[in-house]
FITOR-763467 format. One record per residue (C-alpha): x, y, z; residue number from 0. Coordinates in pm, 1 decimal. Example, Ala and Ser with C-alpha at 12.3 -4.5 7.8 and 13.67 -1.06 7.14 Angstrom:
residues 2
SITE       c1       c2       c3 lovex
SITE   1230.0   -450.0    780.0     0
SITE   1367.0   -106.0    714.0     1
//
This chain:
residues 298
SITE       c1       c2       c3 lovex
SITE    360.7  -1008.3  -1361.2     0
SITE     -7.1   -915.2  -1368.5     1
SITE   -154.4   -880.0  -1021.3     2
SITE   -425.9  -1135.1  -1099.1     3
SITE   -157.1  -1395.2  -1165.4     4
SITE     22.1  -1298.0   -843.1     5
SITE   -288.7  -1355.4   -633.7     6
SITE   -366.1  -1679.2   -817.3     7
SITE    -19.4  -1814.5   -735.8     8
SITE    -17.8  -1732.7   -362.6     9
SITE   -256.8  -1801.2    -76.8    10
SITE   -124.0  -1496.2    107.9    11
SITE     90.2  -1236.7    -66.7    12
SITE    372.9  -1045.4     98.2    13
SITE    451.8   -699.9    -36.8    14
SITE    640.9   -385.0     58.1    15
SITE    600.1    -12.7      0.8    16
SITE    890.3    222.3    -78.5    17
SITE    900.2    594.2   -145.4    18
SITE   1132.5    755.9   -401.5    19
SITE   1434.6    923.7   -236.0    20
SITE   1510.8   1288.1   -307.0    21
SITE   1886.3   1283.8   -229.3    22
SITE   2181.0   1062.5   -334.5    23
SITE   2235.3    956.3     25.9    24
SITE   1874.1    851.4     65.2    25
SITE   1893.7    658.9   -259.7    26
SITE   2199.6    470.2   -140.1    27
SITE   2017.2    379.4    180.0    28
SITE   1711.4    262.9    -14.3    29
SITE   1920.2     46.5   -244.8    30
SITE   2061.3   -130.1     61.9    31
SITE   1706.8   -183.1    187.9    32
SITE   1600.7   -321.3   -148.3    33
SITE   1887.2   -571.2   -149.2    34
SITE   1785.0   -691.7    196.8    35
SITE   1415.8   -721.7    116.5    36
SITE   1461.6   -865.6   -231.0    37
SITE   1608.9  -1172.1    -59.0    38
SITE   1269.8  -1228.7    104.0    39
SITE   1117.1  -1270.4   -245.2    40
SITE    806.6  -1054.0   -199.8    41
SITE    521.0  -1095.8   -444.7    42
SITE    538.7   -728.0   -539.3    43
SITE    646.9   -387.2   -412.5    44
SITE    476.0    -51.2   -448.9    45
SITE    636.1    289.9   -500.5    46
SITE    460.2    599.5   -371.2    47
SITE    396.7    924.2   -554.7    48
SITE    404.7   1258.8   -373.2    49
SITE    107.0   1488.9   -327.3    50
SITE    -18.3   1623.8   -657.5    51
SITE    224.6   1399.6   -841.9    52
SITE    518.2   1596.5   -698.5    53
SITE    755.7   1299.7   -714.9    54
SITE    611.5   1147.9  -1031.4    55
SITE    941.8   1146.7  -1222.3    56
SITE   1126.4   1005.5   -921.0    57
SITE    856.0    740.4   -888.7    58
SITE    887.5    650.4  -1255.7    59
SITE   1268.7    630.3  -1236.9    60
SITE   1260.6    406.2   -929.8    61
SITE    992.4    179.2  -1078.0    62
SITE   1189.5    136.9  -1400.6    63
SITE   1510.3     69.3  -1206.7    64
SITE   1339.2   -195.8   -995.4    65
SITE   1191.9   -359.5  -1304.4    66
SITE   1521.2   -369.2  -1491.7    67
SITE   1777.5   -436.6  -1219.5    68
SITE   1596.8   -652.8   -962.1    69
SITE   1363.0   -950.8   -948.9    70
SITE   1092.3   -737.6   -787.2    71
SITE    750.4   -663.7   -939.8    72
SITE    709.9   -284.5   -898.9    73
SITE    365.8   -126.9   -871.6    74
SITE    370.0    253.8   -904.4    75
SITE    118.9    470.3   -722.4    76
SITE    -69.1    702.7   -955.6    77
SITE   -276.6    999.3   -836.2    78
SITE   -526.3   1189.9  -1047.6    79
SITE   -621.7   1512.1   -865.9    80
SITE   -548.2   1820.0  -1080.8    81
SITE   -457.9   1607.6  -1384.1    82
SITE   -617.8   1582.6  -1725.8    83
SITE   -712.5   1260.0  -1901.2    84
SITE   -444.5   1336.8  -2159.1    85
SITE   -177.0   1362.4  -1888.3    86
SITE   -285.3   1035.5  -1729.4    87
SITE   -289.8    856.5  -2065.6    88
SITE     63.4    981.7  -2128.9    89
SITE    182.1    843.1  -1794.9    90
SITE     15.2    508.8  -1865.6    91
SITE    184.3    494.8  -2206.3    92
SITE    525.9    544.8  -2045.1    93
SITE    462.7    270.8  -1789.8    94
SITE    330.5     35.0  -2057.0    95
SITE    641.3     89.6  -2272.4    96
SITE    858.2     21.2  -1966.6    97
SITE    686.2   -314.9  -1913.5    98
SITE    510.2   -218.4  -1589.8    99
SITE    216.2   -451.1  -1533.6   100
SITE     23.4   -295.1  -1246.2   101
SITE    -84.8     42.2  -1105.5   102
SITE   -214.0    148.0   -763.1   103
SITE   -482.6    405.1   -849.6   104
SITE   -539.1    684.0   -595.5   105
SITE   -731.2   1008.2   -593.3   106
SITE   -448.4   1190.3   -417.9   107
SITE   -464.8   1471.5   -165.7   108
SITE   -703.0   1756.0   -238.3   109
SITE   -553.6   2108.4   -261.6   110
SITE   -472.6   2242.5     83.5   111
SITE   -526.1   2607.6    -12.0   112
SITE   -901.8   2561.4    -17.6   113
SITE   -940.4   2583.2   -393.9   114
SITE  -1144.6   2330.3   -588.6   115
SITE   -933.1   2068.6   -761.3   116
SITE   -905.7   2101.4  -1138.1   117
SITE   -858.3   1837.4  -1405.8   118
SITE  -1074.9   1561.3  -1544.8   119
SITE  -1089.0   1342.0  -1234.4   120
SITE  -1289.8   1389.6   -916.0   121
SITE  -1268.3   1042.9   -765.2   122
SITE  -1033.9    745.7   -769.7   123
SITE  -1305.9    546.7   -948.8   124
SITE  -1266.5    784.5  -1244.6   125
SITE   -895.5    704.3  -1257.3   126
SITE   -961.4    330.6  -1232.1   127
SITE  -1200.5    357.7  -1524.2   128
SITE   -943.0    547.3  -1732.5   129
SITE   -675.4    285.8  -1660.4   130
SITE   -915.4      4.2  -1749.5   131
SITE  -1002.8    179.2  -2078.2   132
SITE   -636.2    228.0  -2171.9   133
SITE   -560.3     24.3  -2484.7   134
SITE   -183.2     48.0  -2509.7   135
SITE    -66.8   -232.6  -2280.8   136
SITE    100.4   -544.5  -2416.9   137
SITE   -104.4   -762.5  -2179.6   138
SITE   -451.2   -811.3  -2328.8   139
SITE   -597.8   -765.2  -1979.7   140
SITE   -440.0   -421.5  -1954.6   141
SITE   -286.4   -301.0  -1629.4   142
SITE   -362.0   -477.5  -1305.7   143
SITE   -523.1   -218.3  -1079.4   144
SITE   -512.1   -174.1   -705.1   145
SITE   -706.6     77.7   -496.5   146
SITE   -691.7    196.5   -136.9   147
SITE   -919.7     86.8    146.6   148
SITE   -959.7    235.7    493.7   149
SITE  -1041.4     -8.3    775.7   150
SITE  -1082.3    277.4   1024.1   151
SITE  -1283.7    487.0    780.8   152
SITE  -1181.5    732.9    511.2   153
SITE  -1086.4   1066.0    673.2   154
SITE  -1288.4   1258.2    412.0   155
SITE  -1598.8   1036.7    433.7   156
SITE  -1740.9   1006.9    787.3   157
SITE  -2052.5    834.3    649.4   158
SITE  -1938.0    470.3    658.2   159
SITE  -2221.4    350.0    433.5   160
SITE  -2132.8    607.0    170.0   161
SITE  -1767.8    510.1    207.8   162
SITE  -1845.8    152.8    104.8   163
SITE  -2045.0    281.0   -193.5   164
SITE  -1736.0    473.5   -306.4   165
SITE  -1515.9    168.3   -259.2   166
SITE  -1754.0    -51.9   -456.1   167
SITE  -1754.7    209.0   -732.9   168
SITE  -1376.9    168.7   -761.3   169
SITE  -1406.4   -208.7   -782.4   170
SITE  -1693.5   -192.2  -1029.6   171
SITE  -1482.6     42.6  -1243.4   172
SITE  -1219.1   -230.0  -1275.6   173
SITE  -1002.9   -259.8   -963.2   174
SITE   -842.4   -601.0   -910.2   175
SITE   -754.6   -569.5   -540.4   176
SITE   -772.9   -342.3   -236.7   177
SITE   -472.4   -242.1    -27.1   178
SITE   -563.5    -95.5    310.2   179
SITE   -426.6    197.1    502.5   180
SITE   -219.5     98.6    805.3   181
SITE   -408.5     -6.1   1118.5   182
SITE   -324.6   -139.3   1463.8   183
SITE   -647.3   -312.1   1559.1   184
SITE   -715.8   -625.7   1355.6   185
SITE  -1083.7   -614.6   1442.0   186
SITE  -1108.5   -300.4   1230.2   187
SITE   -960.4   -484.0    932.6   188
SITE  -1172.9   -796.1    975.0   189
SITE  -1488.0   -586.4   1009.3   190
SITE  -1389.2   -387.5    699.8   191
SITE  -1333.3   -708.5    503.3   192
SITE  -1672.3   -843.3    612.7   193
SITE  -1842.0   -518.8    507.8   194
SITE  -1674.0   -547.9    168.8   195
SITE  -1832.4   -889.9    125.1   196
SITE  -2171.5   -757.5    230.5   197
SITE  -2134.3   -473.3    -21.6   198
SITE  -2069.7   -714.4   -307.2   199
SITE  -1695.2   -649.0   -319.5   200
SITE  -1521.8   -975.6   -399.4   201
SITE  -1162.2   -883.5   -483.5   202
SITE   -861.6   -960.7   -259.6   203
SITE   -820.6   -724.5     36.1   204
SITE   -462.5   -698.1    160.3   205
SITE   -375.4   -561.2    503.3   206
SITE   -143.5   -263.4    549.4   207
SITE     98.1   -306.2    841.7   208
SITE    352.8    -55.7    972.2   209
SITE    552.9   -157.7   1280.8   210
SITE    625.1    103.6   1546.7   211
SITE   1003.4    134.9   1572.5   212
SITE   1038.0    465.8   1758.7   213
SITE    831.5    723.5   1944.3   214
SITE    902.7    972.8   1666.8   215
SITE    784.7    715.2   1414.0   216
SITE    465.1    664.6   1615.2   217
SITE    377.4   1031.9   1585.2   218
SITE    468.2   1029.0   1217.5   219
SITE    231.3    737.0   1159.4   220
SITE    -50.8    927.3   1327.9   221
SITE     10.3   1214.7   1086.6   222
SITE     52.6   1004.2    771.9   223
SITE   -250.6    787.4    839.1   224
SITE   -479.2   1083.5    892.4   225
SITE   -583.7    982.6   1243.3   226
SITE   -488.0    618.8   1294.5   227
SITE   -624.0    467.0   1614.6   228
SITE   -363.5    334.8   1855.7   229
SITE   -508.9     67.8   2088.8   230
SITE   -464.9    127.3   2462.5   231
SITE   -280.5   -204.9   2490.9   232
SITE    -10.9    -87.9   2249.9   233
SITE     18.4    255.4   2410.9   234
SITE     37.1    100.3   2758.1   235
SITE    318.6   -132.5   2650.1   236
SITE    506.5    155.7   2489.8   237
SITE    469.2    368.7   2803.0   238
SITE    645.0     97.7   3002.4   239
SITE    951.1    141.5   2780.0   240
SITE   1020.5    471.2   2961.8   241
SITE   1163.0    618.1   2643.6   242
SITE   1420.6    343.7   2590.1   243
SITE   1445.6    331.7   2205.5   244
SITE   1552.7    -33.5   2196.6   245
SITE   1258.2   -139.8   2412.6   246
SITE   1017.7     71.3   2204.8   247
SITE   1146.5    -98.3   1892.5   248
SITE   1112.6   -449.5   2035.6   249
SITE    759.8   -378.4   2157.1   250
SITE    659.3   -245.9   1815.1   251
SITE    800.1   -544.7   1630.1   252
SITE    636.4   -787.5   1873.5   253
SITE    299.8   -612.6   1832.6   254
SITE    321.1   -613.7   1452.0   255
SITE    419.3   -981.3   1457.8   256
SITE    110.2  -1061.1   1664.9   257
SITE   -101.6   -868.9   1414.7   258
SITE     41.8  -1070.8   1126.5   259
SITE     -5.3  -1403.5   1304.8   260
SITE   -370.9  -1321.9   1368.1   261
SITE   -421.2  -1205.7   1008.2   262
SITE   -271.1  -1528.1    874.7   263
SITE   -502.4  -1729.5   1099.9   264
SITE   -790.3  -1535.6    944.8   265
SITE   -676.5  -1623.5    590.3   266
SITE   -580.9  -1270.9    489.1   267
SITE   -526.3  -1233.2    113.5   268
SITE   -201.4  -1046.3    165.8   269
SITE      9.7   -839.7    404.6   270
SITE    153.4   -514.0    274.2   271
SITE    433.8   -366.0    485.9   272
SITE    485.9      9.3    492.6   273
SITE    864.9      3.3    521.3   274
SITE    957.7    374.2    537.0   275
SITE   1250.2    253.8    322.7   276
SITE   1394.5     49.3    611.3   277
SITE   1436.7   -328.2    611.2   278
SITE   1546.5   -444.1    957.9   279
SITE   1210.5   -440.3   1136.6   280
SITE   1030.8   -604.1    844.2   281
SITE   1287.6   -882.6    823.1   282
SITE   1255.7   -945.9   1196.5   283
SITE    878.9   -972.2   1170.2   284
SITE    902.2  -1218.2    881.9   285
SITE   1163.1  -1419.0   1073.4   286
SITE    931.4  -1422.9   1375.6   287
SITE    649.3  -1560.3   1163.9   288
SITE    877.4  -1846.1   1060.3   289
SITE    701.6  -2173.8    990.8   290
SITE    358.9  -2013.9   1014.7   291
SITE    426.0  -1846.0    680.0   292
SITE    495.5  -2185.2    521.3   293
SITE    174.9  -2330.6    661.6   294
SITE    -19.6  -2030.3    530.5   295
SITE    137.1  -2065.7    187.3   296
SITE    321.2  -1731.7    202.7   297
//
């Protein structure tokens, strides 16, 4: 289903992110997660792509499997750093033939060896434009296109005014919605959404949520998010757990639930859960939201 139709049909979307497993055991675990979360009937799910497109074939295989064997609407991540226009067009042709309706367009990580990136794309807006110009999709609107947003600021763009210019360039190039990086302070998201409006960005902005389920996971989030801010209130609560993993988990789920409740009260366009290929915490959060989800039209 085209992402525009998904947003038209729901007041607040619920979606999940998966990453493609590299081993048979990890795949078996993910399939169990998918079964559990498919029962929740999310509006769509996204599938990540490794740095430099390193898991591109695994991403494609998982997306096709989800499209053929489940009721889920898969949205593959697509990065453009170090890729030619011809390569990107070839990838889009494969996804179009497979019946994939939407793409999450990302610049991708820059080379870590200090060299200048090669290829035909410098910015995510260039990729968005290429996807919008692609003519081979069966839907006359082409692919639905999502892009990333950073409520706490893009790690590569400390100038927050320039950051919004870059984001608007992605939307002006044809993006249909914005999915944010994870955050733990809702004020950052609400301020980001307000700045989008002030910048003339009028597409849905969905909030990225990742519950803390372990102290190891907390440190991993800090690394993955490129410097996520952890509010003192959350850190203080976690410190009181004294390392008890069950208490840490319950605190993290409670905190994420409170985030979601507040976001729903502020009429968020959607909540996108970063699952780390696990289902239990996400299901608990959705159960905690209970009737509030029905009232919000989720």
